[in-house]
C-alpha positions, 0 to 999 in steps of 0.5 A, a space after each residue: 418326645 422327652 429326652 429320656 424317651 429318646 435316650 431309651 430309644 437309642 439304648 433299645 436300638 443299640 441293644 438290638 444291633 448287638 444281637 447275634 442277628 442283624 435286625 430289619 427296619 420293621 423289627 427295630 420299629 416294632 421294638 420301639 413302637 411296643 415301648 411307645 417310643 416311635 409312631 412312624 418309620 421316619 422317627 426311627 430313621 431319625 433315631 438311627 441317624 442321631 446314633 450315627 452322628 452323636 455316638 459316631 457309630 457306623 450303622 450300615 444298612 444292607 439293601 440285599 438283606 434289608 438289615 442293619 448292623 454294627 461294625 466289629 470295631 463298634 461292637 467292641 466299644 459299645 459297653 461304655 456307651 450302653 453303660 452310660 445310657 443305662 445309668 441315664 435311665 437309672 438317674 431318671 428313674 431315681 429322680 422320678 421316684 424321689 418326686 413321687 414317693 420317698 418310700 420308692 427309694 427303699 426298693 432300689 438296690 445297687 450292686 458293687 459293680 454298679 448295675 441296678 435291679 
C-alpha cells in the first residue's frame, strides 16, 4: 500500500475511535475496506499496532465488549495529530492536482483557519 493510503488508514481509524461509541474490529475493518485500504483483518491489526507505536496512542481492546477505545488523555491530544494527518492528505491531493492539471488548482480554497474544502 502507498504511504498515502497508510496515512489515510490511520486517519480513518483514529476518527472512528474518537466517535461517541467504541467501534468493533469488524466496524473498523468495514470502514477501511469500503475505502479500499485493507483486504484482511491482519492488515487492520498491523495498522492499529502502527498507530500505537508511531503515535504513542493507547488503543486498548476490550474482550468483554469486543471494542477498541482511546484513553481520555489521548482523546484530548488528538487534534494536533489529526490536523497533521489531514494536512498530509491535502498535500498529496494538491501534488496530484498539479501533476494532473493546472486547472485543478483553481478548485482548491483554503480558509484562514487552515482547513480545506
